[in-house]
NUTI-448554 format. One record per residue: x, y, z of N, C-alpha, C, CB in turn; residue in three letters. Coordinates in steps of 0.05 Angstrom, whole numbers, plus 32768, in hexadecimal, padded with zeros to 4 digits. Each point is the difference from the previous one (the first is absolute). Glycine has a CB too. Layout:
// NUTI-448554
{n_x=X&n_y=Y&n_z=Z&ca_x=X&ca_y=Y&ca_z=Z&c_x=X&c_y=Y&c_z=Z&cb_x=X&cb_y=Y&cb_z=Z&residu=ALA}
...
//
This chain:
// NUTI-448554
{n_x=8083&n_y=7E9F&n_z=80B4&ca_x=7FF7&ca_y=8015&ca_z=800A&c_x=8004&c_y=8014&c_z=7FEB&cb_x=8007&cb_y=7FF1&cb_z=802F&residu=UNK}
{n_x=7FE6&n_y=8021&n_z=7FCB&ca_x=7FFF&ca_y=8015&ca_z=7FEE&c_x=800D&c_y=8018&c_z=8010&cb_x=7FD6&cb_y=7FEC&cb_z=7FE6&residu=UNK}
{n_x=8040&n_y=801E&n_z=800A&ca_x=800A&ca_y=8019&ca_z=800E&c_x=7FEB&c_y=8017&c_z=7FF9&cb_x=8033&cb_y=7FF0&cb_z=7FFD&residu=UNK}
{n_x=7FCB&n_y=8021&n_z=801E&ca_x=7FEC&ca_y=8015&ca_z=7FFF&c_x=8011&c_y=8019&c_z=7FF2&cb_x=7FE2&cb_y=7FED&cb_z=802E&residu=UNK}
{n_x=800F&n_y=8022&n_z=7FBF&ca_x=8009&ca_y=8013&ca_z=7FF3&c_x=7FF3&c_y=801B&c_z=8006&cb_x=800C&cb_y=7FDE&cb_z=7FE0&residu=UNK}
{n_x=8001&n_y=8037&n_z=8013&ca_x=7FEE&ca_y=8019&ca_z=8000&c_x=8002&c_y=8004&c_z=7FE3&cb_x=8008&cb_y=8017&cb_z=8030&residu=UNK}
{n_x=7FE2&n_y=7FF7&n_z=7FC6&ca_x=7FFB&ca_y=8005&ca_z=7FE4&c_x=8000&c_y=8021&c_z=7FFB&cb_x=7FE4&cb_y=7FD1&cb_z=7FFC&residu=UNK}
{n_x=8030&n_y=8037&n_z=7FF5&ca_x=8002&ca_y=801F&ca_z=7FFE&c_x=7FF9&c_y=8005&c_z=7FE4&cb_x=8024&cb_y=8007&cb_z=8024&residu=UNK}
{n_x=7FD4&n_y=8010&n_z=7FD3&ca_x=7FFA&ca_y=8010&ca_z=7FE9&c_x=8012&c_y=8014&c_z=7FF8&cb_x=7FD6&cb_y=7FF8&cb_z=800C&residu=UNK}
{n_x=8034&n_y=8007&n_z=7FDC&ca_x=800C&ca_y=8016&ca_z=7FF5&c_x=7FEE&c_y=8017&c_z=7FF2&cb_x=8024&cb_y=7FDF&cb_z=7FFC&residu=UNK}
{n_x=7FD5&n_y=8034&n_z=8014&ca_x=7FEF&ca_y=8015&ca_z=7FF5&c_x=8001&c_y=800A&c_z=7FE8&cb_x=8000&cb_y=8008&cb_z=8025&residu=UNK}
{n_x=8019&n_y=7FF9&n_z=7FD3&ca_x=8008&ca_y=8011&ca_z=7FE8&c_x=7FF5&c_y=7FED&c_z=7FE9&cb_x=802D&cb_y=8019&cb_z=8015&residu=UNK}
{n_x=7FD1&n_y=7FCB&n_z=7FEF&ca_x=7FF7&ca_y=7FEB&ca_z=7FED&c_x=7FEB&c_y=7FFD&c_z=7FFE&cb_x=801B&cb_y=7FED&cb_z=8005&residu=UNK}
{n_x=7FD6&n_y=8010&n_z=8014&ca_x=7FE5&ca_y=7FF8&ca_z=8003&c_x=7FEC&c_y=8013&c_z=7FF3&cb_x=800F&cb_y=7FE9&cb_z=8029&residu=UNK}
{n_x=7FDE&n_y=800B&n_z=7FC3&ca_x=7FE9&ca_y=8014&ca_z=7FFA&c_x=7FE9&c_y=7FF7&c_z=800B&cb_x=8011&cb_y=800E&cb_z=7FD7&residu=UNK}
{n_x=7FEB&n_y=7FE5&n_z=803D&ca_x=7FE7&ca_y=7FF8&ca_z=8011&c_x=7FEB&c_y=7FF1&c_z=7FEF&cb_x=8007&cb_y=8029&cb_z=801F&residu=UNK}
{n_x=8009&n_y=7FC3&n_z=7FCC&ca_x=7FEA&ca_y=7FF1&ca_z=7FF4&c_x=7FEF&c_y=7FED&c_z=8013&cb_x=801D&cb_y=8003&cb_z=7FD7&residu=UNK}
{n_x=7FED&n_y=7FF2&n_z=803B&ca_x=7FF7&ca_y=7FF0&ca_z=8011&c_x=7FFF&c_y=7FE0&c_z=7FFA&cb_x=7FEB&cb_y=8029&cb_z=800B&residu=UNK}
{n_x=8028&n_y=7FD3&n_z=7FE1&ca_x=8007&ca_y=7FE3&ca_z=7FF8&c_x=8007&c_y=7FF2&c_z=801A&cb_x=8012&cb_y=800B&cb_z=7FD1&residu=UNK}
{n_x=7FFF&n_y=8003&n_z=803D&ca_x=800D&ca_y=7FF1&ca_z=801D&c_x=7FEA&c_y=7FFC&c_z=8012&cb_x=802F&cb_y=8018&cb_z=7FFF&residu=UNK}
{n_x=7FBD&n_y=7FF8&n_z=8007&ca_x=7FEB&ca_y=7FFB&ca_z=8011&c_x=7FED&c_y=7FEE&c_z=7FF7&cb_x=8006&cb_y=8029&cb_z=8010&residu=UNK}
{n_x=7FF5&n_y=7FD6&n_z=7FD8&ca_x=7FEC&ca_y=7FE6&ca_z=7FEF&c_x=800A&c_y=7FE7&c_z=800A&cb_x=7FF8&cb_y=8017&cb_z=7FD2&residu=UNK}
{n_x=8025&n_y=7FE6&n_z=8027&ca_x=8007&ca_y=7FE1&ca_z=8008&c_x=8008&c_y=7FF7&c_z=801D&cb_x=8010&cb_y=8000&cb_z=7FD2&residu=UNK}
{n_x=7FEF&n_y=8019&n_z=803F&ca_x=8008&ca_y=7FF2&ca_z=801F&c_x=7FEA&c_y=7FF2&c_z=8009&cb_x=801D&cb_y=8024&cb_z=8011&residu=UNK}
{n_x=7FEC&n_y=7FC2&n_z=7FF8&ca_x=7FE9&ca_y=7FEA&ca_z=800C&c_x=7FFC&c_y=800C&c_z=801A&cb_x=800D&cb_y=7FD2&cb_z=7FE9&residu=UNK}
{n_x=7FFD&n_y=803E&n_z=8026&ca_x=7FFD&ca_y=800A&ca_z=801A&c_x=7FF6&c_y=8018&c_z=8003&cb_x=801F&cb_y=7FE8&cb_z=8009&residu=UNK}
{n_x=7FDB&n_y=8028&n_z=7FE1&ca_x=7FFA&ca_y=801D&ca_z=7FFF&c_x=8012&c_y=8011&c_z=8012&cb_x=7FD0&cb_y=7FF4&cb_z=7FF6&residu=UNK}
{n_x=8049&n_y=8008&n_z=8006&ca_x=8016&ca_y=8011&ca_z=8012&c_x=800B&c_y=8019&c_z=7FF3&cb_x=800F&cb_y=7FD6&cb_z=8013&residu=UNK}
{n_x=7FE2&n_y=802E&n_z=7FD1&ca_x=8006&ca_y=8016&ca_z=7FEF&c_x=7FE6&c_y=800F&c_z=7FF9&cb_x=8029&cb_y=7FE7&cb_z=7FEE&residu=UNK}
{n_x=7FD6&n_y=8035&n_z=8019&ca_x=7FE9&ca_y=800E&ca_z=7FF5&c_x=800B&c_y=8012&c_z=7FEF&cb_x=7FE3&cb_y=7FFC&cb_z=8025&residu=UNK}
{n_x=800E&n_y=8008&n_z=7FC6&ca_x=8008&ca_y=801B&ca_z=7FEB&c_x=7FEA&c_y=8010&c_z=7FFC&cb_x=801E&cb_y=7FE8&cb_z=7FE7&residu=UNK}
{n_x=7FE2&n_y=8031&n_z=801C&ca_x=7FED&ca_y=8013&ca_z=7FF8&c_x=800C&c_y=8013&c_z=7FEA&cb_x=7FEB&cb_y=7FFD&cb_z=802F&residu=UNK}
{n_x=8004&n_y=8013&n_z=7FC6&ca_x=8005&ca_y=8015&ca_z=7FED&c_x=8019&c_y=8011&c_z=800A&cb_x=7FCD&cb_y=8001&cb_z=7FF2&residu=UNK}
{n_x=803C&n_y=7FFE&n_z=802A&ca_x=800E&ca_y=8017&ca_z=8003&c_x=8018&c_y=7FF1&c_z=8014&cb_x=7FD5&cb_y=802A&cb_z=7FF9&residu=UNK}
{n_x=8029&n_y=7FC0&n_z=800E&ca_x=8012&ca_y=7FF5&ca_z=8010&c_x=8004&c_y=7FDE&c_z=8004&cb_x=7FF5&cb_y=802E&cb_z=8012&residu=UNK}
{n_x=8022&n_y=7FC8&n_z=7FF0&ca_x=8005&ca_y=7FE4&ca_z=8007&c_x=8004&c_y=7FFB&c_z=801E&cb_x=8013&cb_y=7FFB&cb_z=7FD3&residu=UNK}
{n_x=7FE5&n_y=7FEE&n_z=803A&ca_x=8001&ca_y=7FF8&ca_z=8015&c_x=8003&c_y=7FE7&c_z=8006&cb_x=7FEE&cb_y=8020&cb_z=8002&residu=UNK}
{n_x=8021&n_y=7FD9&n_z=8012&ca_x=8009&ca_y=7FE6&ca_z=8007&c_x=7FFD&c_y=7FFB&c_z=801E&cb_x=8021&cb_y=8002&cb_z=7FDA&residu=UNK}
{n_x=7FCE&n_y=7FE1&n_z=8029&ca_x=7FFC&ca_y=7FFA&ca_z=801B&c_x=800D&c_y=7FE8&c_z=800A&cb_x=7FD9&cb_y=8015&cb_z=7FFB&residu=UNK}
{n_x=8040&n_y=7FF0&n_z=8016&ca_x=8012&ca_y=7FEC&ca_z=8006&c_x=7FF2&c_y=7FE7&c_z=800B&cb_x=8021&cb_y=8023&cb_z=8007&residu=UNK}
{n_x=7FCC&n_y=7FE9&n_z=800B&ca_x=7FF0&ca_y=7FE8&ca_z=8012&c_x=7FEC&c_y=7FEC&c_z=7FEB&cb_x=7FFB&cb_y=8026&cb_z=8030&residu=UNK}
{n_x=8005&n_y=7FE0&n_z=7FBC&ca_x=7FF3&ca_y=7FED&ca_z=7FEC&c_x=800F&c_y=7FF4&c_z=7FEB&cb_x=7FDE&cb_y=8018&cb_z=8007&residu=UNK}
{n_x=8038&n_y=7FF1&n_z=7FF8&ca_x=8011&ca_y=7FF2&ca_z=7FEB&c_x=800E&c_y=7FE3&c_z=800A&cb_x=8008&cb_y=8032&cb_z=7FEE&residu=UNK}
{n_x=7FF6&n_y=7FC0&n_z=7FFA&ca_x=8006&ca_y=7FDF&ca_z=8005&c_x=801A&c_y=7FFC&c_z=7FF1&cb_x=7FCB&cb_y=7FEC&cb_z=8001&residu=UNK}
{n_x=8045&n_y=8029&n_z=7FF4&ca_x=8018&ca_y=8000&ca_z=7FF5&c_x=8002&c_y=7FEB&c_z=7FEB&cb_x=8011&cb_y=8012&cb_z=802A&residu=UNK}
{n_x=7FDA&n_y=7FF1&n_z=7FC6&ca_x=7FFD&ca_y=7FED&ca_z=7FE7&c_x=8012&c_y=800F&c_z=7FE8&cb_x=7FCB&cb_y=7FED&cb_z=800D&residu=UNK}
{n_x=8035&n_y=8030&n_z=7FEF&ca_x=800E&ca_y=800B&ca_z=7FED&c_x=7FF1&c_y=8002&c_z=7FE1&cb_x=8029&cb_y=7FEE&cb_z=8020&residu=UNK}
{n_x=7FC1&n_y=8006&n_z=7FE2&ca_x=7FED&ca_y=8005&ca_z=7FEB&c_x=7FFC&c_y=8018&c_z=7FF1&cb_x=7FEE&cb_y=7FE5&cb_z=8017&residu=UNK}
{n_x=8010&n_y=8030&n_z=8000&ca_x=7FFE&ca_y=801B&ca_z=7FF7&c_x=801A&c_y=8009&c_z=7FF1&cb_x=7FDF&cb_y=8009&cb_z=8026&residu=UNK}
{n_x=8037&n_y=7FEF&n_z=7FE1&ca_x=8017&ca_y=800C&ca_z=7FF1&c_x=7FFF&c_y=7FF6&c_z=7FE9&cb_x=801A&cb_y=8006&cb_z=8022&residu=UNK}
{n_x=7FDE&n_y=7FDE&n_z=7FD4&ca_x=8001&ca_y=7FF7&ca_z=7FE7&c_x=7FE8&c_y=800A&c_z=7FED&cb_x=8019&cb_y=7FDB&cb_z=8014&residu=UNK}
{n_x=7FD5&n_y=8032&n_z=7FFB&ca_x=7FE9&ca_y=800E&ca_z=7FF2&c_x=8005&c_y=801D&c_z=7FF5&cb_x=7FE4&cb_y=7FE4&cb_z=8020&residu=UNK}
{n_x=802D&n_y=8028&n_z=7FED&ca_x=8003&ca_y=801B&ca_z=7FF9&c_x=8011&c_y=8004&c_z=7FE2&cb_x=7FFD&cb_y=800A&cb_z=8037&residu=UNK}
{n_x=7FEE&n_y=8004&n_z=7FBB&ca_x=800E&ca_y=7FFF&ca_z=7FE5&c_x=8014&c_y=8014&c_z=7FFB&cb_x=7FDA&cb_y=7FED&cb_z=7FEE&residu=UNK}
{n_x=802E&n_y=8021&n_z=8023&ca_x=801B&ca_y=8015&ca_z=7FFC&c_x=8013&c_y=7FFF&c_z=8015&cb_x=7FE5&cb_y=8020&cb_z=7FE8&residu=UNK}
{n_x=801A&n_y=7FC4&n_z=8028&ca_x=8013&ca_y=7FFB&ca_z=8013&c_x=8003&c_y=8012&c_z=8016&cb_x=8014&cb_y=7FED&cb_z=7FDD&residu=UNK}
{n_x=7FD7&n_y=8022&n_z=802D&ca_x=8001&ca_y=8016&ca_z=8017&c_x=8002&c_y=7FF3&c_z=801C&cb_x=7FE4&cb_y=8020&cb_z=7FE5&residu=UNK}
{n_x=8017&n_y=7FC6&n_z=801B&ca_x=7FFE&ca_y=7FF3&ca_z=801F&c_x=8019&c_y=7FEE&c_z=8001&cb_x=7FC9&cb_y=7FFD&cb_z=8006&residu=UNK}
{n_x=8043&n_y=8008&n_z=8011&ca_x=8013&ca_y=7FF3&ca_z=800D&c_x=7FFA&c_y=7FF1&c_z=801A&cb_x=8017&cb_y=801F&cb_z=7FE9&residu=UNK}
{n_x=7FFD&n_y=7FCF&n_z=8021&ca_x=7FFD&ca_y=7FF8&ca_z=801C&c_x=801A&c_y=8003&c_z=8012&cb_x=7FDC&cb_y=7FE1&cb_z=7FEE&residu=UNK}
{n_x=8020&n_y=801B&n_z=8029&ca_x=8017&ca_y=7FFF&ca_z=8014&c_x=7FF9&c_y=7FEB&c_z=8015&cb_x=800C&cb_y=8033&cb_z=7FF9&residu=UNK}
{n_x=8007&n_y=7FC0&n_z=8010&ca_x=7FF9&ca_y=7FE9&ca_z=8017&c_x=7FF9&c_y=8012&c_z=801C&cb_x=8026&cb_y=7FD7&cb_z=7FEA&residu=UNK}
{n_x=7FCC&n_y=801F&n_z=8024&ca_x=7FFA&ca_y=800C&ca_z=8019&c_x=800D&c_y=7FEF&c_z=8016&cb_x=7FD6&cb_y=8014&cb_z=7FEE&residu=UNK}
{n_x=8039&n_y=7FFC&n_z=8022&ca_x=8012&ca_y=7FF8&ca_z=8015&c_x=7FEE&c_y=7FF3&c_z=8018&cb_x=8025&cb_y=8028&cb_z=7FF2&residu=UNK}
{n_x=7FE0&n_y=7FBF&n_z=801B&ca_x=7FF9&ca_y=7FFD&ca_z=8018&c_x=7FE6&c_y=7FEB&c_z=7FF9&cb_x=8015&cb_y=8031&cb_z=8016&residu=UNK}
//
């Protein structure tokens, strides 16, 4: 069983390049020119987005329950 996680962004590091959204297989991340959004209900906890971020702006935390 895959542990469910929540993805968070360090807004001081993120420059909204969209690399994370481009690799997300479940479309759980949306990036526009002004903001980064995460949709928990779509996330499959694969962590591909974390590896794709060129500046290490994404982190995760386990969801309880």
